[in-house]
NURO-611392 format. One line per field, with one value per residue (C-alpha): residue number from 1; residue in three letters; x, y negated, z negated. Coordinates in nm, 4 decimals, padded with zeros to 6 digits. Each point is the difference from the previous one (the first is absolute). Layout:
pos = c(NUM,...)
code = c(ALA,...)
x = c(X,...)
y = c(Y,...)
z = c(Z,...)
END
This chain:
pos = c(1,2,3,4,5,6,7,8,9,10,11,12,13,14,15,16,17,18,19,20,21,22,23,24,25,26,27,28,29,30,31,32,33,34,35,36,37,38,39,40,41,42,43,44,45,46,47,48,49,50,51,52,53,54,55,56,57,58,59,60,61,62,63,64,65,66,67,68,69,70,71,72,73,74,75,76,77,78,79,80,81,82,83,84,85,86,87,88,89,90,91,92,93,94,95,96,97,98,99,100,101,102,103,104,105,106,107,108,109,110,111,112,113,114,115,116,117,118,119,120,121,122,123,124,125,126,127,128,129,130,131,132,133,134,135,136,137,138,139,140,141,142,143,144,145,146,147,148,149,150,151,152,153,154,155,156,157,158,159,160,161,162,163,164,165,166,167,168,169,170,171,172,173,174,175,176,177,178,179,180,181,182,183,184,185,186,187,188,189,190,191,192,193,194,195,196,197,198,199,200,201,202,203,204,205,206,207,208,209,210,211,212,213,214,215,216,217,218,219,220,221,222,223,224,225,226,227,228,229,230,231,232,233,234,235,236,237,238,239,240,241,242,243,244,245,246,247,248,249,250,251,252,253,254,255,256,257,258,259,260,261,262,263,264,265,266,267,268,269,270,271,272,273,274,275,276,277,278,279,280,281,282,283,284,285,286,287,288,289,290,291,292,293,294,295,296,297,298,299,300,301,302,303,304,305,306,307,308,309,310,311,312,313,314,315,316,317,318,319,320,321,322,323,324,325,326,327,328,329,330,331,332,333,334,335,336,337,338,339,340,341,342,343,344,345,346,347,348,349,350,351,352,353,354,355,356,357,358,359,360,361,362,363,364,365,366,367,368,369,370,371,372,373,374,375,376,377,378,379,380,381,382,383,384,385,386,387,388,389,390,391,392,393,394,395,396,397,398,399)
code = c(MET,GLU,ASN,GLU,THR,PHE,LEU,SER,LYS,THR,ASN,ALA,THR,TRP,THR,ASP,TYR,SER,VAL,GLU,TYR,LYS,VAL,VAL,SER,ILE,VAL,LEU,VAL,VAL,LEU,ILE,CYS,GLY,ILE,GLY,ILE,VAL,GLY,ASN,VAL,MET,VAL,ILE,LEU,VAL,VAL,LEU,THR,THR,LYS,HIS,MET,ARG,THR,PRO,THR,ASN,CYS,TYR,LEU,VAL,SER,LEU,ALA,VAL,ALA,ASP,LEU,MET,VAL,LEU,THR,ALA,ALA,GLY,LEU,PRO,ASN,ILE,THR,GLU,SER,LEU,PHE,GLY,GLY,HIS,TRP,VAL,TYR,GLY,TYR,ALA,GLY,CYS,LEU,SER,ILE,THR,TYR,PHE,GLN,TYR,LEU,GLY,ILE,ASN,ALA,SER,SER,CYS,SER,ILE,THR,ALA,PHE,THR,VAL,GLU,ARG,TYR,ILE,ALA,ILE,CYS,HIS,PRO,ILE,LYS,ALA,GLN,PHE,MET,CYS,THR,LEU,SER,ARG,ALA,LYS,LYS,ILE,ILE,VAL,LEU,VAL,TRP,LEU,LEU,THR,SER,LEU,TYR,CYS,VAL,MET,TRP,PHE,TYR,LEU,SER,ASP,THR,SER,GLU,VAL,VAL,TYR,ASP,ASN,VAL,VAL,LEU,VAL,THR,CYS,ALA,TYR,LYS,VAL,SER,ARG,ASN,LEU,TYR,LEU,PRO,ILE,TYR,PHE,THR,ASP,PHE,THR,VAL,PHE,TYR,VAL,VAL,PRO,LEU,LEU,LEU,ALA,THR,VAL,LEU,TYR,GLY,LEU,ILE,ALA,ARG,ILE,LEU,PHE,LEU,ASN,PRO,LEU,PRO,SER,ASP,PRO,LYS,GLU,SER,ARG,ARG,ASN,TRP,LYS,LYS,GLU,SER,SER,VAL,HIS,ARG,ASN,SER,ARG,SER,SER,SER,SER,SER,THR,THR,ALA,ALA,SER,ARG,ARG,GLN,VAL,THR,LYS,MET,LEU,ALA,VAL,VAL,VAL,ILE,LEU,PHE,ALA,LEU,LEU,TRP,MET,PRO,TYR,ARG,THR,LEU,VAL,VAL,VAL,ASN,SER,PHE,LEU,LYS,GLU,ALA,TYR,LEU,ASP,THR,TRP,PHE,LEU,LEU,PHE,CYS,ARG,LEU,CYS,ILE,TYR,LEU,ASN,SER,ALA,ILE,ASN,PRO,ILE,ILE,TYR,ASN,ALA,MET,SER,GLN,LYS,PHE,ARG,ALA,ALA,PHE,HIS,LYS,LEU,CYS,GLN,CYS,ARG,GLN,GLN,ARG,SER,GLU,LYS,PRO,PRO,THR,TYR,SER,LEU,ALA,LEU,THR,TYR,SER,VAL,ILE,LYS,GLU,THR,SER,ASN,GLY,GLU,SER,PRO,ASP,HIS,TYR,THR,THR,GLU,LEU,ASP,GLU,ALA,ARG,GLY,ALA,ALA,GLU,VAL,LEU,LEU,PRO,HIS,ARG,LYS,ARG,ILE,SER,PHE,LYS,GLU,SER,GLY,SER,THR,ARG,LYS,ASP,VAL,LEU,ALA,ARG,ALA)
x = c(10.1700,00.2125,-00.2712,-00.1571,-00.1222,00.3812,00.1949,-00.1505,00.1520,-00.0496,00.1378,-00.2312,00.1024,00.3946,-00.0618,-00.2163,00.3143,00.0721,00.2575,-00.3025,-00.1218,00.3565,00.0536,-00.3365,-00.0065,00.3955,-00.0385,-00.3225,00.0880,00.3449,-00.1810,-00.2791,00.2044,00.2665,-00.2206,-00.1866,00.3329,00.1516,-00.3284,-00.0861,00.3603,-00.0468,-00.3217,00.1803,00.2734,-00.2203,-00.2163,00.3124,00.2158,-00.2894,-00.0662,-00.3364,-00.0874,-00.0298,-00.3534,-00.2248,-00.1271,00.3459,00.1050,-00.2390,00.1015,00.3643,-00.1122,-00.2193,00.3249,00.2201,-00.2675,-00.0028,00.3962,-00.0278,-00.2328,00.1723,00.3285,-00.1366,-00.2578,00.1062,00.3801,-00.0055,-00.2914,00.2938,00.2272,-00.3349,-00.0550,00.3841,00.0437,-00.3546,-00.1646,00.3477,00.0429,00.3472,00.0227,-00.0143,-00.1876,00.0696,-00.0933,-00.3330,-00.0828,00.0723,-00.1022,-00.3521,-00.0002,00.0826,-00.2434,-00.2848,00.1463,-00.0244,-00.3092,-00.1615,00.1792,-00.1067,-00.3539,00.0119,00.1942,-00.3026,-00.2282,00.1941,-00.0163,-00.3459,-00.1301,00.2511,-00.1595,-00.3416,00.0783,00.1913,-00.3077,-00.3092,00.1384,00.2292,-00.0249,00.0691,00.2891,00.2227,00.0639,-00.0183,00.1494,00.3519,00.3457,00.0951,-00.3267,00.0526,00.3353,-00.1403,-00.2583,00.2440,00.2003,-00.2821,-00.1077,00.3260,00.0373,-00.3251,00.0618,00.3151,-00.1219,-00.3230,00.2504,00.2172,-00.1862,00.1332,00.3384,-00.1861,-00.1742,00.2349,00.2638,00.2096,-00.0939,00.1555,-00.1702,00.1645,-00.0907,00.1808,00.2611,00.0859,-00.0776,-00.1753,-00.0207,-00.3266,-00.1269,-00.3367,-00.1763,00.0089,-00.3509,-00.2938,-00.2354,-00.2726,00.1723,00.1516,-00.3261,-00.1464,00.3208,-00.0658,-00.3642,00.1326,00.2488,-00.2385,-00.2596,00.1811,00.2715,-00.2172,-00.3771,-00.0302,00.2495,-00.2176,-00.3346,00.1627,00.1237,-00.3178,-00.1738,00.2657,00.0528,-00.3753,-00.0121,00.2580,-00.1223,-00.3225,00.1841,00.2153,-00.1734,-00.3468,-00.0031,00.2146,00.2438,-00.1434,00.0570,-00.0503,-00.2733,00.1236,00.3478,-00.1373,-00.2302,00.3212,00.2238,-00.2850,00.0176,00.3820,00.1263,00.0049,-00.1367,00.3432,00.0682,-00.3374,00.1086,00.3363,-00.1588,-00.2541,00.2783,00.2206,-00.3240,-00.0775,00.3978,00.0092,-00.3277,00.1422,00.3046,-00.1960,-00.1730,00.2955,00.1793,-00.3552,-00.0137,00.3505,-00.0363,-00.3316,00.1775,00.2622,-00.2766,-00.1574,00.2828,00.0515,-00.3276,00.0208,00.3892,-00.0491,-00.3453,00.1191,00.2364,-00.2320,-00.2906,00.2163,00.1005,-00.3666,-00.1186,00.3087,-00.1105,-00.3191,00.1556,00.1346,00.2619,00.1454,-00.0345,00.4081,00.0115,00.3674,-00.1107,-00.2870,00.2468,00.2112,-00.2813,-00.0950,00.3388,00.0668,-00.3201,00.1335,00.3496,-00.1630,-00.1893,00.3265,00.1604,-00.2802,-00.0254,00.2800,-00.1152,-00.3335,00.1477,00.1876,-00.2871,-00.2915,00.2086,00.1825,00.2080,00.1438,00.0475,00.2226,00.1685,00.1002,00.1403,00.2077,00.1142,00.1067,00.1604,00.2414,00.2573,00.0228,00.0767,00.2455,00.2148,00.0069,00.2987,-00.1222,-00.0321,00.2445,-00.1510,00.1531,-00.1292,-00.0038,00.0882,-00.1537,-00.0412,-00.3391,-00.0532,-00.2457,-00.2227,00.1632,-00.1735,00.0006,00.3173,00.2039,00.0466,-00.1489,-00.2485,00.1464,-00.2988,00.0330,00.1741,00.2082,00.0338,00.3945,-00.0882,-00.2225,00.2883,00.2413,-00.1735,-00.0795,00.3479,00.1456,-00.2443,00.0880,00.3696,00.1301,00.3588,00.0252,00.1278,-00.2992,00.1053,-00.1352,-00.0476,00.2868,00.2315,-00.0454,00.0208,-00.3404,-00.3058,-00.3673,-00.1038,00.2923,-00.1063,-00.3419,00.1231,00.2016,-00.2916)
y = c(-09.5103,00.2656,00.1949,00.3445,-00.0991,-00.0723,00.1896,00.3255,00.2211,00.3219,00.2374,-00.1145,-00.3523,00.0469,00.2416,-00.2949,-00.2647,00.0189,-00.1934,-00.2008,-00.0637,-00.1055,-00.2220,-00.2136,00.0043,-00.1432,-00.2519,-00.1381,00.0081,-00.1760,-00.2342,-00.1064,-00.0270,-00.1648,-00.2733,-00.0028,-00.0354,-00.2633,-00.2095,00.0407,-00.1164,-00.2801,-00.1130,00.0325,-00.2279,-00.2637,-00.0695,00.0257,-00.2538,-00.2406,-00.2341,-00.0891,00.3700,00.0738,00.0010,00.2317,00.1948,00.0366,00.1352,00.2721,00.0784,00.0396,00.2288,00.2027,-00.0112,00.1670,00.2498,00.0745,00.0560,00.2298,00.1836,00.0070,00.0856,00.2291,00.1870,-00.0384,00.0567,00.3275,00.1051,-00.0132,00.2691,00.1960,00.0060,00.0776,00.2795,00.1776,-00.1246,00.0959,-00.2706,-00.1232,-00.2459,00.2255,-00.0320,-00.3417,-00.1141,00.1789,-00.1435,-00.3787,00.0242,00.0823,-00.2523,-00.2838,00.1246,-00.0268,-00.3407,-00.1766,00.1535,-00.0904,-00.3593,-00.0796,00.0926,-00.2375,-00.2969,00.0033,-00.0020,-00.3206,-00.2006,00.0777,-00.1663,-00.2702,-00.0909,00.0228,-00.2283,-00.2424,-00.0428,00.0618,-00.1594,-00.2608,-00.1837,00.2892,00.0762,-00.3000,00.1813,00.3559,00.0506,-00.1167,00.0932,00.1075,00.1745,00.1716,00.1298,00.1016,00.1869,00.1737,00.1024,00.1632,00.1621,00.1899,00.0622,00.1861,00.1845,00.1215,00.1228,00.1728,00.1693,00.1297,00.3541,00.0978,00.0529,00.2454,00.1847,00.0214,00.2727,00.1698,00.3887,00.2711,00.1980,00.3033,-00.0495,00.2536,00.0715,-00.3485,-00.2093,-00.3578,-00.2192,-00.2008,-00.3001,00.0972,-00.0072,00.1811,00.0215,00.1948,-00.1883,-00.0345,-00.1866,-00.2663,-00.0440,-00.2681,-00.1730,-00.0533,-00.1012,-00.2663,-00.1308,00.0252,-00.2187,-00.2548,-00.0319,00.0323,-00.0147,-00.3132,-00.2085,00.0112,-00.0416,-00.2660,-00.2128,00.0910,-00.1727,-00.3288,-00.0039,-00.0325,-00.2845,-00.1546,00.0168,-00.1529,-00.2886,-00.0622,00.1086,-00.0868,-00.2894,-00.2938,-00.0943,-00.1903,-00.3389,-00.2362,-00.2122,-00.3348,00.0571,-00.0070,-00.3374,-00.1457,00.0824,-00.1488,-00.3297,-00.0260,00.1790,-00.1331,00.2269,00.0999,00.1315,00.1648,00.1952,00.0645,00.1574,00.2108,00.1379,00.1047,00.1505,00.2032,00.0939,00.1405,00.1870,00.1536,00.1012,00.1805,00.1784,00.1057,00.1464,00.1503,00.1658,00.1293,00.1539,00.1806,00.1722,00.1068,00.1524,00.1483,00.1696,00.1422,00.1282,00.2005,00.0895,00.1606,00.1505,00.3297,00.0875,-00.0568,00.1479,00.3236,-00.0004,-00.0065,00.2801,00.2400,-00.0267,00.1726,00.2779,00.3309,-00.0502,-00.3520,-00.1008,-00.0360,-00.0643,-00.1222,-00.2701,-00.1151,-00.0299,-00.2121,-00.2212,-00.0690,-00.0809,-00.1973,-00.2370,-00.0521,-00.0843,-00.2645,-00.1651,-00.0959,-00.0955,-00.2123,-00.2540,-00.2117,00.0210,-00.1555,-00.2717,-00.0839,-00.0043,-00.1611,-00.2533,-00.2938,-00.0715,00.3939,-00.0318,-00.3161,00.1636,00.2811,-00.1805,-00.2112,00.3173,00.1495,-00.3102,-00.0401,00.2897,-00.1444,-00.3523,00.1245,00.2064,-00.3201,-00.2369,-00.3473,-00.2582,-00.3028,-00.3377,-00.3338,-00.2860,-00.3656,-00.1652,-00.3839,-00.2426,-00.1990,-00.3047,00.0661,-00.2243,-00.1752,-00.1143,-00.3440,-00.0159,00.0950,00.3973,00.3146,00.1810,00.3759,00.1802,-00.0994,00.2525,-00.1352,00.2004,-00.0277,00.1991,00.2773,-00.0008,00.0758,00.2685,00.1745,-00.0126,00.1556,00.2557,00.0879,-00.1162,00.1315,00.0010,-00.3919,-00.2358,-00.2304,-00.3704,-00.2268,-00.3940,-00.0211,00.1805,-00.2141,-00.3250,-00.0965,-00.0336,00.0887,-00.3433,-00.1008,00.3014,-00.1636,-00.3176,00.1476,00.1748)
z = c(-09.5203,-00.1049,-00.1137,00.0351,00.3740,00.0772,-00.2134,-00.0631,00.3182,00.0981,00.2354,00.2808,-00.0684,00.0573,00.3336,00.1449,-00.0279,00.3650,00.2115,00.1297,-00.3501,-00.1279,00.3059,-00.0188,-00.3887,-00.0105,00.2579,-00.1138,-00.3519,00.0559,00.2394,-00.2338,-00.2966,00.1223,00.1322,-00.3316,-00.2073,00.2054,-00.0168,-00.3611,-00.1022,00.2193,-00.1694,-00.3619,00.1790,00.1364,-00.3155,-00.2403,00.2162,00.1303,-00.2475,00.1277,00.0499,-00.3756,-00.0532,-00.1923,00.2495,00.1647,-00.3209,00.0064,00.3813,-00.1224,-00.2835,00.3025,00.2175,-00.3174,-00.0282,00.4045,-00.0337,-00.2484,00.1857,00.3247,-00.2034,-00.2401,00.2320,00.3546,00.0114,-00.2079,00.3041,00.2358,-00.1961,-00.0715,00.3714,00.0956,-00.2804,00.0631,-00.3535,-00.1901,-00.2636,-00.0029,-00.2890,-00.3056,-00.3001,-00.1084,00.3456,-00.0020,-00.3210,00.0749,00.3736,-00.1109,-00.2710,00.2242,00.2873,-00.2492,-00.1285,00.3214,00.1030,-00.3391,00.0186,00.3679,-00.0855,-00.3296,00.2037,00.2604,-00.2880,-00.1741,00.2779,00.0971,-00.3227,00.0560,00.3045,-00.1351,-00.2908,00.2210,00.2530,-00.2113,-00.3353,00.1190,-00.3221,-00.2006,00.2465,-00.0917,-00.3607,00.1190,00.3719,-00.1033,00.0919,-00.3796,-00.0559,00.3280,-00.0882,-00.3449,00.1365,00.2483,-00.2931,-00.1587,00.2896,00.0586,-00.3670,-00.0511,00.3380,-00.0970,-00.3507,00.1793,00.2425,-00.2774,00.0011,00.3361,-00.1721,-00.1972,00.2563,00.3206,00.0174,00.2427,00.0925,00.2269,00.2356,00.2370,00.3582,00.2308,-00.2492,-00.0513,-00.3085,00.0410,-00.2497,-00.0233,-00.1956,-00.1466,-00.3350,-00.3081,-00.0735,00.1934,00.2177,-00.2212,-00.2563,00.2075,00.2072,-00.2520,00.0398,00.3547,-00.0226,-00.2492,00.2406,00.2398,-00.1644,-00.1426,00.2492,00.3034,-00.0547,-00.2655,00.1559,00.3414,-00.1678,-00.1614,00.3275,00.1674,-00.2801,-00.0218,00.3675,00.0541,-00.2526,00.1712,00.3506,-00.1388,-00.1205,00.2733,00.3037,-00.0541,-00.2758,00.0263,-00.2549,-00.2878,-00.0574,-00.2939,00.1028,-00.2244,00.1588,00.3406,-00.0523,-00.1521,00.2758,00.2250,-00.1567,-00.0231,00.2845,00.3433,00.3091,00.0959,-00.3433,00.0019,00.3337,-00.1565,-00.2910,00.1632,00.2633,-00.3035,-00.2041,00.3151,00.0674,-00.3755,00.0678,00.3355,-00.2080,-00.2706,00.2495,00.1739,-00.3066,-00.1284,00.3586,-00.0269,-00.3306,00.0856,00.2832,-00.2434,-00.2165,00.2922,00.1496,-00.3468,-00.0250,00.3560,00.0084,-00.3574,00.0702,00.1642,-00.2819,-00.2744,00.1883,00.0338,-00.3487,-00.0814,00.2248,-00.0960,-00.3634,00.0708,00.2281,-00.0951,00.2050,00.1048,00.3517,00.1016,00.3647,00.0523,00.2838,-00.2021,-00.2795,00.1835,00.1299,-00.3392,-00.0942,00.2899,-00.0993,-00.3447,00.1322,00.2612,-00.2725,-00.1625,00.2906,00.1719,-00.2495,00.1193,00.3709,-00.1451,-00.1810,00.3066,00.2263,-00.2190,-00.2134,00.1725,-00.3148,-00.0104,00.3527,00.0036,-00.3196,00.1701,00.2658,-00.2179,-00.1793,00.3355,00.1337,-00.3345,00.0700,00.3972,-00.1406,-00.2587,00.2368,00.2678,00.0014,-00.1587,00.2435,00.0062,-00.0604,00.1185,-00.2728,00.1032,-00.3186,00.0150,-00.2609,-00.0466,-00.2211,-00.2800,-00.1695,-00.2973,-00.3420,-00.1141,-00.2108,00.3814,-00.0836,00.1484,-00.2024,-00.1208,00.1367,00.3700,00.1904,00.2978,00.3364,-00.1041,-00.3175,00.1765,00.2915,-00.2494,-00.1854,00.3211,00.1064,-00.3574,00.0519,00.3862,-00.0207,-00.3959,00.1358,00.0988,-00.2603,-00.1402,00.0126,-00.2346,-00.0100,-00.2581,00.2400,00.2834,-00.1962,00.0629,-00.1800,00.0784,00.0260,00.2322,00.2441,00.0018,00.0654,00.2992,00.1281)
END
């Protein structure tokens, strides 16, 4: 995002930083980035701390959440200081290199993560037999590591293209974070990014989601005729109805997950379109179009794309919604004082074996109550049968 369109400042651009612009930009950026940072952190915590949420698809969503966090912190937060100081760069030379690098890393990694879970959904739904071997949790982790490794290496070039420069404006030295090379030299880089990380993922997603929709919404799920005939002979009508209900529930769950991921892809295409279009148009203009308010609109669309995904998960996935609710309730339960329980210790007669002794694998109510009392009342002294002078057999006889 920190490119020719956003970084190359002119005197006219600085004079457009009015009070209204500063107030609007700071309020909206803080609001969107704040919601996005909290939401993406919750997505990461939910998947990492909840066992049943650790699926291949959710692993790709964690990768997307990390990339969105990188975009929000490396691009959104510096935008606040830029508005406050009228375009003056306050993070120095090292900040210019690192922030530019992490911006592009987050952008490219998010695009690759979207492509990865799109391919994963296609294989899982359209090729269920192959999915048993290809769509596994370990394979998803390896693909995520590979995605971040390749994008990290690809973005290293921005360390050599970014630099700080000084401009004198009204007898005041203003520092900007711009690029060393001329505009004609970095245009091929932008068109490569535009093609590889925007056009190709969207074209691939369009084709794959079209194939997925044909399977889920137009054709019924394929079934094995031999298995259906065997089930018809062996199972009763109740069991057949139960199996049919389970199959319809699974199909509905697949449709819902696919809809959610498709919405993520569609919003990615729409919210990135203003910025991508602006870069392409400015590439053919002698003087780049740098209207301050339109640039703010493009930035806000990108921040919104990184912030809205957790809201989509919460709105369209019951599992994510329940996991978010559970995560929010954890701190409240920890802060509350543990309730006091009263235990009624009772004795029960257990079934004896042929030799008159109780089998070891049976658990009496006395054993369960004693274990609960040790957990809830650790300071109380434990009373054994030996100390009381009676055996388990005597206790059972008295009971």
